[in-house]
N, C-alpha and C positions, 0 to 999 in steps of 0.2 A: 504493501499497500502503498503511493507514493504521494506528500497535499504540499505544496508551494508558496513558499513566502515572497509576499509582494507590497513588497510600498511600508505606510507608517504604520498599520495599528492590522498589516500582516499579522506577524506572530500572533493578536489574538483572530484573528481568518482567520491561521491555517484550524490553530484550536477546535475553533467550532467547526470548521467542515471534517475534522479528525474524529473529533468528536462523532458526531452525525452519518461519513461512510462507517465505524467500525461500528456504531450500535443497526446500521440498516447490514451489516453483512453475520449479523448476532455475537466478533466475536467477546461483547462483556458479560450477555449469558451466557454463554459456552461457558466462558471464563469462570465464571461463576456459582455456574450448574458443576462442574466439577474438584470441585471446589474439597469438596466435601464426598464421601462415599451417599451414594444412591444405592438405595434395595431394589434389589429385582420391582418390587409390585408398585413399585413408587413410580418406575420408567418407567411401567409397561403401561400403567394412570393418567403418566406425561405425554407417552406419545400419541394417547388418546387421544386427548385434550388437545393435544397438536393439530392429530389429523383436528378433527370435530371446528378446531376455527380455519384451518384451512381452508374448508370443505363450504361454512360459510362466508368467508370473506366472494368466494368464486360467485354462490351463490347471487348475492353480495351486488350485480351490476346487472345480473341475469335477469334476461323480461316474463313473466306468464303471460298465457296466454288463456 
């Protein structure tokens, strides 16, 4: 991942852009998740919940006739 710094306020903007990029790619969420051991039952529940939320997001833009 690469973020360029330009101008006076470049550092603040670069930090903001870096945070958004890492959040978009899910790096922060994944690092927090890997910080502790996750029980297999919790892992299955998390994956199921993520799947449901992805399906809801996909259906949000659909038109139902």
